[in-house]
PyMOL Python script that loads the backbone (N, CA, C, O; Angstrom):
from pymol import cmd

cmd.read_pdbstr("""\
ATOM      1  N   MET A   1      13.518  61.561  -0.113  1.00  0.00           N
ATOM      2  CA  MET A   1      12.567  60.496  -0.281  1.00  0.00           C
ATOM      3  C   MET A   1      12.598  59.628   0.971  1.00  0.00           C
ATOM      4  O   MET A   1      13.667  59.233   1.435  1.00  0.00           O
ATOM      5  N   ASP A   2      11.442  59.339   1.505  1.00  0.00           N
ATOM      6  CA  ASP A   2      11.349  58.469   2.669  1.00  0.00           C
ATOM      7  C   ASP A   2      11.351  57.013   2.225  1.00  0.00           C
ATOM      8  O   ASP A   2      10.871  56.681   1.141  1.00  0.00           O
ATOM      9  N   PHE A   3      11.888  56.165   3.061  1.00  0.00           N
ATOM     10  CA  PHE A   3      11.929  54.742   2.755  1.00  0.00           C
ATOM     11  C   PHE A   3      11.491  53.975   3.984  1.00  0.00           C
ATOM     12  O   PHE A   3      11.988  54.205   5.086  1.00  0.00           O
ATOM     13  N   VAL A   4      10.569  53.076   3.788  1.00  0.00           N
ATOM     14  CA  VAL A   4      10.079  52.245   4.884  1.00  0.00           C
ATOM     15  C   VAL A   4      10.429  50.802   4.567  1.00  0.00           C
ATOM     16  O   VAL A   4      10.149  50.315   3.471  1.00  0.00           O
ATOM     17  N   ALA A   5      11.034  50.126   5.514  1.00  0.00           N
ATOM     18  CA  ALA A   5      11.429  48.731   5.297  1.00  0.00           C
ATOM     19  C   ALA A   5      10.505  47.801   6.060  1.00  0.00           C
ATOM     20  O   ALA A   5      10.048  48.108   7.161  1.00  0.00           O
ATOM     21  N   GLY A   6      10.246  46.678   5.456  1.00  0.00           N
ATOM     22  CA  GLY A   6       9.436  45.657   6.107  1.00  0.00           C
ATOM     23  C   GLY A   6      10.317  44.711   6.905  1.00  0.00           C
ATOM     24  O   GLY A   6      11.509  44.948   7.100  1.00  0.00           O
ATOM     25  N   ALA A   7       9.708  43.657   7.349  1.00  0.00           N
ATOM     26  CA  ALA A   7      10.441  42.649   8.119  1.00  0.00           C
ATOM     27  C   ALA A   7      11.433  41.913   7.219  1.00  0.00           C
ATOM     28  O   ALA A   7      11.269  41.867   6.000  1.00  0.00           O
ATOM     29  N   ARG A   8      12.443  41.352   7.828  1.00  0.00           N
ATOM     30  CA  ARG A   8      13.439  40.576   7.090  1.00  0.00           C
ATOM     31  C   ARG A   8      12.761  39.389   6.421  1.00  0.00           C
ATOM     32  O   ARG A   8      11.948  38.705   7.044  1.00  0.00           O
ATOM     33  N   PRO A   9      13.091  39.140   5.147  1.00  0.00           N
ATOM     34  CA  PRO A   9      12.454  38.018   4.458  1.00  0.00           C
ATOM     35  C   PRO A   9      12.870  36.680   5.072  1.00  0.00           C
ATOM     36  O   PRO A   9      13.987  36.528   5.567  1.00  0.00           O
ATOM     37  N   LYS A  10      11.962  35.729   5.030  1.00  0.00           N
ATOM     38  CA  LYS A  10      12.253  34.387   5.536  1.00  0.00           C
ATOM     39  C   LYS A  10      12.890  33.526   4.452  1.00  0.00           C
ATOM     40  O   LYS A  10      13.597  32.564   4.754  1.00  0.00           O
ATOM     41  N   LYS A  11      12.638  33.875   3.179  1.00  0.00           N
ATOM     42  CA  LYS A  11      13.170  33.120   2.056  1.00  0.00           C
ATOM     43  C   LYS A  11      13.642  34.090   0.982  1.00  0.00           C
ATOM     44  O   LYS A  11      13.083  35.175   0.821  1.00  0.00           O
ATOM     45  N   VAL A  12      14.669  33.691   0.255  1.00  0.00           N
ATOM     46  CA  VAL A  12      15.099  34.446  -0.916  1.00  0.00           C
ATOM     47  C   VAL A  12      14.293  33.966  -2.113  1.00  0.00           C
ATOM     48  O   VAL A  12      13.720  34.761  -2.858  1.00  0.00           O
ATOM     49  N   PHE A  13      14.263  32.663  -2.280  1.00  0.00           N
ATOM     50  CA  PHE A  13      13.480  32.039  -3.350  1.00  0.00           C
ATOM     51  C   PHE A  13      12.389  31.196  -2.705  1.00  0.00           C
ATOM     52  O   PHE A  13      12.676  30.344  -1.864  1.00  0.00           O
ATOM     53  N   ASP A  14      11.168  31.426  -3.087  1.00  0.00           N
ATOM     54  CA  ASP A  14      10.050  30.666  -2.527  1.00  0.00           C
ATOM     55  C   ASP A  14       9.494  29.752  -3.609  1.00  0.00           C
ATOM     56  O   ASP A  14       8.767  30.192  -4.500  1.00  0.00           O
ATOM     57  N   PHE A  15       9.849  28.465  -3.517  1.00  0.00           N
ATOM     58  CA  PHE A  15       9.387  27.483  -4.489  1.00  0.00           C
ATOM     59  C   PHE A  15       8.247  26.636  -3.947  1.00  0.00           C
ATOM     60  O   PHE A  15       7.876  25.631  -4.554  1.00  0.00           O
ATOM     61  N   GLY A  16       7.705  27.023  -2.842  1.00  0.00           N
ATOM     62  CA  GLY A  16       6.604  26.267  -2.262  1.00  0.00           C
ATOM     63  C   GLY A  16       6.967  25.710  -0.898  1.00  0.00           C
ATOM     64  O   GLY A  16       8.105  25.799  -0.436  1.00  0.00           O
ATOM     65  N   GLU A  17       5.972  25.143  -0.289  1.00  0.00           N
ATOM     66  CA  GLU A  17       6.103  24.690   1.092  1.00  0.00           C
ATOM     67  C   GLU A  17       7.097  23.538   1.256  1.00  0.00           C
ATOM     68  O   GLU A  17       7.750  23.445   2.295  1.00  0.00           O
ATOM     69  N   PHE A  18       7.226  22.669   0.269  1.00  0.00           N
ATOM     70  CA  PHE A  18       8.025  21.464   0.427  1.00  0.00           C
ATOM     71  C   PHE A  18       9.416  21.549  -0.192  1.00  0.00           C
ATOM     72  O   PHE A  18      10.170  20.577  -0.150  1.00  0.00           O
ATOM     73  N   ILE A  19       9.764  22.695  -0.764  1.00  0.00           N
ATOM     74  CA  ILE A  19      11.086  22.873  -1.355  1.00  0.00           C
ATOM     75  C   ILE A  19      11.816  23.953  -0.563  1.00  0.00           C
ATOM     76  O   ILE A  19      11.375  25.102  -0.541  1.00  0.00           O
ATOM     77  N   PRO A  20      12.920  23.606   0.084  1.00  0.00           N
ATOM     78  CA  PRO A  20      13.621  24.603   0.903  1.00  0.00           C
ATOM     79  C   PRO A  20      14.256  25.693   0.043  1.00  0.00           C
ATOM     80  O   PRO A  20      14.614  25.465  -1.112  1.00  0.00           O
ATOM     81  N   ASP A  21      14.385  26.854   0.617  1.00  0.00           N
ATOM     82  CA  ASP A  21      15.063  27.962  -0.047  1.00  0.00           C
ATOM     83  C   ASP A  21      16.522  27.572  -0.256  1.00  0.00           C
ATOM     84  O   ASP A  21      17.192  27.189   0.704  1.00  0.00           O
ATOM     85  N   PRO A  22      17.034  27.658  -1.492  1.00  0.00           N
ATOM     86  CA  PRO A  22      18.405  27.201  -1.736  1.00  0.00           C
ATOM     87  C   PRO A  22      19.479  28.052  -1.053  1.00  0.00           C
ATOM     88  O   PRO A  22      20.576  27.554  -0.799  1.00  0.00           O
ATOM     89  N   LEU A  23      19.196  29.302  -0.753  1.00  0.00           N
ATOM     90  CA  LEU A  23      20.202  30.159  -0.110  1.00  0.00           C
ATOM     91  C   LEU A  23      20.072  30.138   1.402  1.00  0.00           C
ATOM     92  O   LEU A  23      20.973  29.664   2.094  1.00  0.00           O
ATOM     93  N   TYR A  24      18.972  30.643   1.920  1.00  0.00           N
ATOM     94  CA  TYR A  24      18.798  30.673   3.371  1.00  0.00           C
ATOM     95  C   TYR A  24      18.674  29.260   3.932  1.00  0.00           C
ATOM     96  O   TYR A  24      19.104  28.995   5.055  1.00  0.00           O
ATOM     97  N   GLY A  25      18.084  28.353   3.150  1.00  0.00           N
ATOM     98  CA  GLY A  25      17.963  26.970   3.604  1.00  0.00           C
ATOM     99  C   GLY A  25      19.325  26.304   3.755  1.00  0.00           C
ATOM    100  O   GLY A  25      19.555  25.554   4.703  1.00  0.00           O
ATOM    101  N   THR A  26      20.223  26.583   2.816  1.00  0.00           N
ATOM    102  CA  THR A  26      21.576  26.029   2.906  1.00  0.00           C
ATOM    103  C   THR A  26      22.313  26.595   4.106  1.00  0.00           C
ATOM    104  O   THR A  26      23.023  25.870   4.803  1.00  0.00           O
ATOM    105  N   ALA A  27      22.148  27.880   4.349  1.00  0.00           N
ATOM    106  CA  ALA A  27      22.793  28.493   5.519  1.00  0.00           C
ATOM    107  C   ALA A  27      22.248  27.886   6.807  1.00  0.00           C
ATOM    108  O   ALA A  27      23.005  27.611   7.738  1.00  0.00           O
ATOM    109  N   GLY A  28      20.936  27.678   6.859  1.00  0.00           N
ATOM    110  CA  GLY A  28      20.345  27.040   8.040  1.00  0.00           C
ATOM    111  C   GLY A  28      20.802  25.600   8.195  1.00  0.00           C
ATOM    112  O   GLY A  28      21.022  25.132   9.312  1.00  0.00           O
ATOM    113  N   PHE A  29      20.947  24.895   7.074  1.00  0.00           N
ATOM    114  CA  PHE A  29      21.428  23.517   7.114  1.00  0.00           C
ATOM    115  C   PHE A  29      22.866  23.450   7.625  1.00  0.00           C
ATOM    116  O   PHE A  29      23.209  22.559   8.401  1.00  0.00           O
ATOM    117  N   LEU A  30      23.709  24.391   7.191  1.00  0.00           N
ATOM    118  CA  LEU A  30      25.090  24.438   7.695  1.00  0.00           C
ATOM    119  C   LEU A  30      25.122  24.681   9.197  1.00  0.00           C
ATOM    120  O   LEU A  30      25.933  24.090   9.910  1.00  0.00           O
ATOM    121  N   GLN A  31      24.243  25.546   9.674  1.00  0.00           N
ATOM    122  CA  GLN A  31      24.165  25.788  11.110  1.00  0.00           C
ATOM    123  C   GLN A  31      23.756  24.500  11.834  1.00  0.00           C
ATOM    124  O   GLN A  31      24.317  24.156  12.874  1.00  0.00           O
ATOM    125  N   PHE A  32      22.786  23.805  11.273  1.00  0.00           N
ATOM    126  CA  PHE A  32      22.327  22.545  11.869  1.00  0.00           C
ATOM    127  C   PHE A  32      23.446  21.498  11.870  1.00  0.00           C
ATOM    128  O   PHE A  32      23.677  20.838  12.882  1.00  0.00           O
ATOM    129  N   MET A  33      24.141  21.347  10.732  1.00  0.00           N
ATOM    130  CA  MET A  33      25.176  20.321  10.606  1.00  0.00           C
ATOM    131  C   MET A  33      26.404  20.612  11.464  1.00  0.00           C
ATOM    132  O   MET A  33      27.116  19.687  11.853  1.00  0.00           O
ATOM    133  N   THR A  34      26.660  21.881  11.763  1.00  0.00           N
ATOM    134  CA  THR A  34      27.817  22.218  12.609  1.00  0.00           C
ATOM    135  C   THR A  34      27.405  22.382  14.067  1.00  0.00           C
ATOM    136  O   THR A  34      28.170  22.888  14.887  1.00  0.00           O
ATOM    137  N   LEU A  35      26.187  21.947  14.379  1.00  0.00           N
ATOM    138  CA  LEU A  35      25.664  22.019  15.758  1.00  0.00           C
ATOM    139  C   LEU A  35      25.692  23.453  16.294  1.00  0.00           C
ATOM    140  O   LEU A  35      25.959  23.685  17.473  1.00  0.00           O
ATOM    141  N   GLY A  36      25.413  24.392  15.417  1.00  0.00           N
ATOM    142  CA  GLY A  36      25.324  25.788  15.825  1.00  0.00           C
ATOM    143  C   GLY A  36      26.625  26.549  15.795  1.00  0.00           C
ATOM    144  O   GLY A  36      26.648  27.732  16.134  1.00  0.00           O
ATOM    145  N   VAL A  37      27.725  25.902  15.397  1.00  0.00           N
ATOM    146  CA  VAL A  37      29.013  26.597  15.331  1.00  0.00           C
ATOM    147  C   VAL A  37      28.974  27.661  14.237  1.00  0.00           C
ATOM    148  O   VAL A  37      29.441  28.784  14.431  1.00  0.00           O
ATOM    149  N   TYR A  38      28.410  27.294  13.087  1.00  0.00           N
ATOM    150  CA  TYR A  38      28.252  28.267  12.000  1.00  0.00           C
ATOM    151  C   TYR A  38      27.022  29.122  12.275  1.00  0.00           C
ATOM    152  O   TYR A  38      25.926  28.601  12.484  1.00  0.00           O
ATOM    153  N   ASN A  39      27.210  30.415  12.273  1.00  0.00           N
ATOM    154  CA  ASN A  39      26.106  31.345  12.485  1.00  0.00           C
ATOM    155  C   ASN A  39      25.736  31.962  11.134  1.00  0.00           C
ATOM    156  O   ASN A  39      26.545  32.677  10.544  1.00  0.00           O
ATOM    157  N   PRO A  40      24.522  31.693  10.638  1.00  0.00           N
ATOM    158  CA  PRO A  40      24.132  32.198   9.322  1.00  0.00           C
ATOM    159  C   PRO A  40      23.793  33.693   9.297  1.00  0.00           C
ATOM    160  O   PRO A  40      23.425  34.221   8.248  1.00  0.00           O
ATOM    161  N   GLN A  41      23.912  34.370  10.428  1.00  0.00           N
ATOM    162  CA  GLN A  41      23.545  35.786  10.489  1.00  0.00           C
ATOM    163  C   GLN A  41      24.346  36.635   9.503  1.00  0.00           C
ATOM    164  O   GLN A  41      23.781  37.511   8.848  1.00  0.00           O
ATOM    165  N   GLY A  42      25.638  36.392   9.388  1.00  0.00           N
ATOM    166  CA  GLY A  42      26.466  37.149   8.448  1.00  0.00           C
ATOM    167  C   GLY A  42      26.023  36.949   7.011  1.00  0.00           C
ATOM    168  O   GLY A  42      26.005  37.896   6.226  1.00  0.00           O
ATOM    169  N   PHE A  43      25.664  35.711   6.661  1.00  0.00           N
ATOM    170  CA  PHE A  43      25.169  35.423   5.318  1.00  0.00           C
ATOM    171  C   PHE A  43      23.837  36.118   5.079  1.00  0.00           C
ATOM    172  O   PHE A  43      23.611  36.689   4.013  1.00  0.00           O
ATOM    173  N   HIS A  44      22.953  36.068   6.074  1.00  0.00           N
ATOM    174  CA  HIS A  44      21.654  36.743   5.956  1.00  0.00           C
ATOM    175  C   HIS A  44      21.849  38.250   5.760  1.00  0.00           C
ATOM    176  O   HIS A  44      21.191  38.860   4.917  1.00  0.00           O
ATOM    177  N   ASP A  45      22.750  38.840   6.538  1.00  0.00           N
ATOM    178  CA  ASP A  45      23.016  40.274   6.405  1.00  0.00           C
ATOM    179  C   ASP A  45      23.558  40.607   5.021  1.00  0.00           C
ATOM    180  O   ASP A  45      23.155  41.600   4.417  1.00  0.00           O
ATOM    181  N   PHE A  46      24.475  39.776   4.515  1.00  0.00           N
ATOM    182  CA  PHE A  46      25.038  39.988   3.180  1.00  0.00           C
ATOM    183  C   PHE A  46      23.952  39.907   2.116  1.00  0.00           C
ATOM    184  O   PHE A  46      23.884  40.768   1.239  1.00  0.00           O
ATOM    185  N   MET A  47      23.107  38.891   2.179  1.00  0.00           N
ATOM    186  CA  MET A  47      22.037  38.728   1.192  1.00  0.00           C
ATOM    187  C   MET A  47      21.040  39.884   1.275  1.00  0.00           C
ATOM    188  O   MET A  47      20.589  40.389   0.247  1.00  0.00           O
ATOM    189  N   ASP A  48      20.697  40.301   2.490  1.00  0.00           N
ATOM    190  CA  ASP A  48      19.777  41.428   2.649  1.00  0.00           C
ATOM    191  C   ASP A  48      20.362  42.697   2.039  1.00  0.00           C
ATOM    192  O   ASP A  48      19.644  43.471   1.405  1.00  0.00           O
ATOM    193  N   LEU A  49      21.660  42.914   2.225  1.00  0.00           N
ATOM    194  CA  LEU A  49      22.316  44.084   1.652  1.00  0.00           C
ATOM    195  C   LEU A  49      22.274  44.026   0.129  1.00  0.00           C
ATOM    196  O   LEU A  49      21.990  45.032  -0.522  1.00  0.00           O
ATOM    197  N   GLN A  50      22.555  42.857  -0.440  1.00  0.00           N
ATOM    198  CA  GLN A  50      22.537  42.719  -1.898  1.00  0.00           C
ATOM    199  C   GLN A  50      21.136  42.980  -2.453  1.00  0.00           C
ATOM    200  O   GLN A  50      20.984  43.677  -3.456  1.00  0.00           O
ATOM    201  N   MET A  51      20.111  42.419  -1.800  1.00  0.00           N
ATOM    202  CA  MET A  51      18.735  42.614  -2.270  1.00  0.00           C
ATOM    203  C   MET A  51      18.304  44.071  -2.116  1.00  0.00           C
ATOM    204  O   MET A  51      17.627  44.616  -2.988  1.00  0.00           O
ATOM    205  N   SER A  52      18.690  44.692  -1.022  1.00  0.00           N
ATOM    206  CA  SER A  52      18.355  46.094  -0.794  1.00  0.00           C
ATOM    207  C   SER A  52      19.047  46.995  -1.812  1.00  0.00           C
ATOM    208  O   SER A  52      18.444  47.947  -2.307  1.00  0.00           O
ATOM    209  N   THR A  53      20.292  46.707  -2.123  1.00  0.00           N
ATOM    210  CA  THR A  53      21.033  47.483  -3.109  1.00  0.00           C
ATOM    211  C   THR A  53      20.381  47.387  -4.479  1.00  0.00           C
ATOM    212  O   THR A  53      20.213  48.397  -5.162  1.00  0.00           O
ATOM    213  N   GLN A  54      20.011  46.169  -4.886  1.00  0.00           N
ATOM    214  CA  GLN A  54      19.362  45.995  -6.180  1.00  0.00           C
ATOM    215  C   GLN A  54      18.012  46.694  -6.205  1.00  0.00           C
ATOM    216  O   GLN A  54      17.647  47.307  -7.209  1.00  0.00           O
ATOM    217  N   HIS A  55      17.277  46.608  -5.120  1.00  0.00           N
ATOM    218  CA  HIS A  55      15.980  47.276  -5.016  1.00  0.00           C
ATOM    219  C   HIS A  55      16.152  48.792  -5.171  1.00  0.00           C
ATOM    220  O   HIS A  55      15.351  49.447  -5.837  1.00  0.00           O
ATOM    221  N   SER A  56      17.194  49.338  -4.557  1.00  0.00           N
ATOM    222  CA  SER A  56      17.463  50.777  -4.661  1.00  0.00           C
ATOM    223  C   SER A  56      17.830  51.166  -6.089  1.00  0.00           C
ATOM    224  O   SER A  56      17.441  52.231  -6.567  1.00  0.00           O
ATOM    225  N   ARG A  57      18.583  50.295  -6.771  1.00  0.00           N
ATOM    226  CA  ARG A  57      18.934  50.566  -8.165  1.00  0.00           C
ATOM    227  C   ARG A  57      17.695  50.634  -9.056  1.00  0.00           C
ATOM    228  O   ARG A  57      17.613  51.466  -9.960  1.00  0.00           O
ATOM    229  N   VAL A  58      16.750  49.763  -8.795  1.00  0.00           N
ATOM    230  CA  VAL A  58      15.506  49.769  -9.576  1.00  0.00           C
ATOM    231  C   VAL A  58      14.765  51.087  -9.354  1.00  0.00           C
ATOM    232  O   VAL A  58      14.286  51.698 -10.310  1.00  0.00           O
ATOM    233  N   HIS A  59      14.670  51.523  -8.112  1.00  0.00           N
ATOM    234  CA  HIS A  59      13.984  52.785  -7.825  1.00  0.00           C
ATOM    235  C   HIS A  59      14.727  53.975  -8.428  1.00  0.00           C
ATOM    236  O   HIS A  59      14.100  54.909  -8.927  1.00  0.00           O
ATOM    237  N   GLN A  60      16.055  53.946  -8.385  1.00  0.00           N
ATOM    238  CA  GLN A  60      16.843  55.030  -8.970  1.00  0.00           C
ATOM    239  C   GLN A  60      16.595  55.116 -10.470  1.00  0.00           C
ATOM    240  O   GLN A  60      16.407  56.207 -11.007  1.00  0.00           O
ATOM    241  N   ALA A  61      16.594  53.970 -11.150  1.00  0.00           N
ATOM    242  CA  ALA A  61      16.337  53.958 -12.592  1.00  0.00           C
ATOM    243  C   ALA A  61      14.925  54.465 -12.894  1.00  0.00           C
ATOM    244  O   ALA A  61      14.715  55.180 -13.873  1.00  0.00           O
ATOM    245  N   LEU A  62      13.978  54.099 -12.066  1.00  0.00           N
ATOM    246  CA  LEU A  62      12.604  54.574 -12.246  1.00  0.00           C
ATOM    247  C   LEU A  62      12.530  56.091 -12.099  1.00  0.00           C
ATOM    248  O   LEU A  62      11.870  56.760 -12.893  1.00  0.00           O
ATOM    249  N   MET A  63      13.203  56.634 -11.089  1.00  0.00           N
ATOM    250  CA  MET A  63      13.186  58.083 -10.889  1.00  0.00           C
ATOM    251  C   MET A  63      13.885  58.813 -12.028  1.00  0.00           C
ATOM    252  O   MET A  63      13.409  59.854 -12.480  1.00  0.00           O
ATOM    253  N   GLU A  64      15.011  58.277 -12.496  1.00  0.00           N
ATOM    254  CA  GLU A  64      15.735  58.926 -13.594  1.00  0.00           C
ATOM    255  C   GLU A  64      14.913  58.899 -14.881  1.00  0.00           C
ATOM    256  O   GLU A  64      14.878  59.882 -15.621  1.00  0.00           O
ATOM    257  N   GLY A  65      14.256  57.777 -15.145  1.00  0.00           N
ATOM    258  CA  GLY A  65      13.406  57.682 -16.322  1.00  0.00           C
ATOM    259  C   GLY A  65      12.204  58.601 -16.233  1.00  0.00           C
ATOM    260  O   GLY A  65      11.831  59.236 -17.220  1.00  0.00           O
ATOM    261  N   SER A  66      11.599  58.677 -15.066  1.00  0.00           N
ATOM    262  CA  SER A  66      10.450  59.555 -14.866  1.00  0.00           C
ATOM    263  C   SER A  66      10.838  61.021 -14.999  1.00  0.00           C
ATOM    264  O   SER A  66      10.065  61.825 -15.520  1.00  0.00           O
ATOM    265  N   ALA A  67      12.028  61.370 -14.531  1.00  0.00           N
ATOM    266  CA  ALA A  67      12.488  62.761 -14.613  1.00  0.00           C
ATOM    267  C   ALA A  67      12.582  63.209 -16.063  1.00  0.00           C
ATOM    268  O   ALA A  67      12.230  64.344 -16.383  1.00  0.00           O
ATOM    269  N   LYS A  68      13.052  62.333 -16.941  1.00  0.00           N
ATOM    270  CA  LYS A  68      13.143  62.677 -18.367  1.00  0.00           C
ATOM    271  C   LYS A  68      11.753  62.896 -18.959  1.00  0.00           C
ATOM    272  O   LYS A  68      11.545  63.830 -19.733  1.00  0.00           O
ATOM    273  N   VAL A  69      10.816  62.046 -18.602  1.00  0.00           N
ATOM    274  CA  VAL A  69       9.454  62.172 -19.117  1.00  0.00           C
ATOM    275  C   VAL A  69       8.818  63.474 -18.627  1.00  0.00           C
ATOM    276  O   VAL A  69       8.213  64.206 -19.411  1.00  0.00           O
ATOM    277  N   PHE A  70       8.954  63.759 -17.340  1.00  0.00           N
ATOM    278  CA  PHE A  70       8.351  64.982 -16.798  1.00  0.00           C
ATOM    279  C   PHE A  70       9.028  66.231 -17.349  1.00  0.00           C
ATOM    280  O   PHE A  70       8.355  67.233 -17.593  1.00  0.00           O
ATOM    281  N   ALA A  71      10.331  66.195 -17.550  1.00  0.00           N
ATOM    282  CA  ALA A  71      11.037  67.349 -18.121  1.00  0.00           C
ATOM    283  C   ALA A  71      10.551  67.626 -19.539  1.00  0.00           C
ATOM    284  O   ALA A  71      10.324  68.776 -19.913  1.00  0.00           O
ATOM    285  N   ALA A  72      10.396  66.571 -20.317  1.00  0.00           N
ATOM    286  CA  ALA A  72       9.880  66.743 -21.694  1.00  0.00           C
ATOM    287  C   ALA A  72       8.435  67.259 -21.678  1.00  0.00           C
ATOM    288  O   ALA A  72       8.054  68.091 -22.502  1.00  0.00           O
ATOM    289  N   TRP A  73       7.657  66.765 -20.753  1.00  0.00           N
ATOM    290  CA  TRP A  73       6.261  67.179 -20.637  1.00  0.00           C
ATOM    291  C   TRP A  73       6.158  68.651 -20.264  1.00  0.00           C
ATOM    292  O   TRP A  73       5.354  69.387 -20.835  1.00  0.00           O
ATOM    293  N   LEU A  74       6.977  69.079 -19.303  1.00  0.00           N
ATOM    294  CA  LEU A  74       6.979  70.488 -18.882  1.00  0.00           C
ATOM    295  C   LEU A  74       7.505  71.389 -19.984  1.00  0.00           C
ATOM    296  O   LEU A  74       7.021  72.509 -20.150  1.00  0.00           O
ATOM    297  N   LYS A  75       8.477  70.924 -20.729  1.00  0.00           N
ATOM    298  CA  LYS A  75       9.043  71.704 -21.821  1.00  0.00           C
ATOM    299  C   LYS A  75       7.976  71.969 -22.882  1.00  0.00           C
ATOM    300  O   LYS A  75       7.924  73.065 -23.441  1.00  0.00           O
ATOM    301  N   ASP A  76       7.139  70.997 -23.163  1.00  0.00           N
ATOM    302  CA  ASP A  76       6.065  71.144 -24.154  1.00  0.00           C
ATOM    303  C   ASP A  76       4.941  72.048 -23.666  1.00  0.00           C
ATOM    304  O   ASP A  76       4.220  72.631 -24.475  1.00  0.00           O
ATOM    305  N   LYS A  77       4.789  72.168 -22.377  1.00  0.00           N
ATOM    306  CA  LYS A  77       3.707  73.025 -21.831  1.00  0.00           C
ATOM    307  C   LYS A  77       4.138  74.434 -21.936  1.00  0.00           C
ATOM    308  O   LYS A  77       3.399  75.336 -21.543  1.00  0.00           O
TER     309      LYS A  77
END
""", "prot")
cmd.dss("prot")
cmd.show_as("cartoon", "prot")
cmd.util.cbc("prot")
cmd.orient("prot")
């Protein structure tokens, strides 16, 4: 199965223009408050990995469920 990835998300939670993202916004705020000493890149990479893993689990469950349906359908034919 081929997989195509889009650009890195700018927000984890999007509550609108005037409400900062609680995860990435906090990481950016820590970088700002430490005058750039804290680099949020590691946190961003961790969050991206977690979201990608969950996304893959959803697709795996979809494929496993579909396989059962198609197997039953072929068996009846």
